[in-house]
N, C-alpha and C positions, 0 to 999 in steps of 0.2 A: 281034294287039293285046294289050296287057297287061291283066291281070285288073282288075276294077272292084270296089271295096269301098264299101258304103254304111254310114256311121257315124252313129248318132243321138247327140245330146248331144255333138257334136264340139267345141264351143267352149271346153272347159276339161277339166281333170282327166284321167281315163282315156280319154275320147273323143279329146281332143287328142293324148295320147300314142300312141294307136292310129293316128291319122292320120299322125303323124310316122314311126313305125316302118314302116308299110306304104308310105308315100311314099318313104322311104329305100331300100326294096327294089323300087321300080319299079312299084308299083300305081297305078292311077287311083283318085281318091278323090271320092266324093260326100259332102259335109259337110252334116249336118243339125243345125240348132240354132235356138233362138228369138232368140239374141243376134246380130243380123246383123253388127254392127261387129266383134265378136270373131271371128266366122266368116270375115269378109272378110280380117281381118288374118292369120288362120291360112292361108287359101288363098294369100295373097300370099307368106307365108313359105315354104310348101311349094313353090310355083312357083319362087321365087328360089333356094332352097337345094338343091332336088333336081330341078328341072325337071318337077315333077309336074303332070299334068293334073288340075284340080279343077273340080267343079261344085257350086254352092251350092243346097241345097234348104232354104230357111229357113222352116220351119213348126213349130208346136207339135204334138208327137206325140199330144197329147190330142184334137186337132181332127181327127176322122175325115174330114170332108168336105174339109178342106184337104190332108190327107195324100193322099187319093185324087186330088185335082186336081193336086197338085204331081208326084206319081209318074207319073200317067197322061200328064202333059204333058212328061215328060223327053224331050230330044232323042233321036232314033233311035239315035245312036251312044253314048248313055249308058244304054240300056235293058237291056243284057245284064249284069245285076249278078250277080257270082259269090259275093260274101260280104256278109252282113248282120250288123253288130255292133249289137245292141240294147243300147246303153249308157245311154240317157237314163233317169234315175231319181233319186229323192230320198227323204230322210226329213225329216219335219217334227215337231218337238216331241219330248218325252220325258216324257210324263205317264201316270199310271195311267188305266185305261179310264174310270173315273167322272169324271175331270177332263179328258178329251180334247176337242179342238176338232174338231167334225164337218167344218168347212171344210178343215182340214188333212187329215183322213181322205180326203175326196173328192179332194183334189189328189194324194195318194199313190196311191190306187186308180186314178185316171184316168191317171196317168203310168206307174206301175210295172207295171200289168196291161193296162189298155185301150190305152195307148200302144204297148206291145209288140204287141198284137193288131192295132191299126190299121195298123202298118207291115208286120208279118209276113204278114198276110193277102194284101196286094197283091204283095209281093215274092216270096212263096212260089209264087204263081201263075206268075210269070215263070220261076222256077226249075223248076217242074214242067214247063212247056212246053219248057224247054231240056234237061231231064233231068240237071241238075247244079246244085250250089249248096251253100252252107254258112251256117247261121244260128248265131250265137254270142250267147247271152243272158247279160248281166251280172247275176248274182244276188248272193248275199251269204251269209255264215255265218248271218245272220238268217233265211235260208230253210231252214236245217238245224237250228237250235236257237233257241227263243224265250228272250228275256231280259227282266228286269223293265222295265216301262214302254215296251217296244218294240212292244207289242200289234199295232197296225194295220200298221206298217211290216213287222214280222215276217210278218204274215199275207200281205201283198202279195208278199213274197219266197218264202214257202212256195208261194203260187199260181204264181209264176214257175217254181219247181222242177217242179211238177206239169205246167205247160204245156210245159216243155222236154221232159219225158218223153213227153207226148202228141204233140207235134210230131214227135218222133223216130219214133214208131209210124206216124203218118199219112204221113210223107214218105219213109220208108225204101224203099217200092216204086219211088220216082222217083230214087233215087241222091242224095238230099239229106242232107247231114250236119247234125246238131244237137248243139251243145255248150253246157253250162251251166258258167259260171265263178263260183266263190263265194269272194270275198276276205274276209279279216278286216279289221283296222284299216288303212285306207289314208289317208294325209294328203293330202287334196284340199280342195275347197270343201264337202265333205260335211257336216262338223260346223258350219261357218259357216252353211250353209243350214238345217240342223236347228235351230240356236239363233237363227234370225232375225237373223243378222248380228252376234251377240254375240261379238266377237273373243276376248276373254279366256276366255270359257267354252269356245269352240272350241279354243283353244290347250291348255287343260287336258286335253282328250281324248287328246292325243298327248304329254303331258309325261312325262318320266322314263323313256321307252323309245323304241326305234327302230321306227316304224311302217313299213309298206310304202309305196312311192311309186307314182304313176301309171305310170311307165315299167316298174316291176316287173310290173304286171298286163298292160301292153301286150305285154311280152316273151312272157308265157305265152299270151296270145291269139294272137299271131303264130305261136308254135310250134304251137298246136292247129290253126290254119288252114292250115299248110303241111306237114301230114303227107301221105304218099302217098294217092292217091285211094281206096284200099281200106281206109284206116284212119280210124276215127272215135273221137275222145276224147269220151266221153259227159259226164263230169263232172270238174271239177277244183276242189279246195279249196286256197287259198293263204293262209298265215298269216305274220305276222311271227314271228321266233324267240321273242320275248318273250310271245307270246299263245298260250295253250293252247286257249281257247274264248271265247265272249262274256263269260264270268264271270271268267276267270283271265288277268290280264295282270301279268307280273312287272315292276314299276317300281323303278327305282333309288332308294335313299333320298335 
C-alpha cells in the first residue's frame, strides 16, 4: 500500500501545494482544513489528475475534542499515517505590543501552537505504535529572529521551533523523524489574512521583489520527507534570493 500523508491547512497555499506534489508521486492524502468546499475541490482535482486516494478530515486544529474525534474515527485503512505535515498556521495584525488585539493573539496561539499539539499528540501515538513516521512542522524565519511588531506571531513560531526540538528528543527512540521548515517571504494568502482581507496592503508585502511560492516550499518538504530511512533533516531555512533576513529585503526601485 502506498504511504499516507496527513496535511493540516490543506485547502490553500503551502498545504495545497504539498498535497499536489505528494499526490503526483503516488501518496495517499488526508486533507485537513476548515474550508470544506475548497478541500472538496482539491480532493476532486487530485483524484482526477493523479488518481490519488483522498480522505477529508474537515476540522479546525484549534478544537482538541473535534481533532480527537475525527482522527479516532478514521477508517481502518486510513489509520497508518506515515507523514504528518503541520502546515496550518497564521499571522494576524502587525501592531506593537501595547496596541495588540488579544483576540488575535488567542487565535495565533491556539492555531500555531495548540493546533500543532492537538494533531501531533494523536498521530505521534500511532507512529510510536508502528515504530515509524515523520512529522514536518511549518515554522518561519519569525521563529528564528524577531522583527518589529511581530511580537506574538514571532513568539508562536519560536515556540514551534522549541517544540520541534523537543519532539525530536522524545520520539527518536521510536524511529520517528521530525523536521522544522522555516521559510522567509512566501506569496500565499498569508499577508491577506494578516491584514484582514486588505488586498492592497497585502500586495505591497511582495512588491518589487520575487518572493517564494507555495510550490517552492512544497518541493523542499517533499525532499525532506523522501530521504533514506536513516537520514533526518532537522531544520531547513528557505529564503527568496532578495531577502537576507526579516529586516533586509532588496526591492527594485
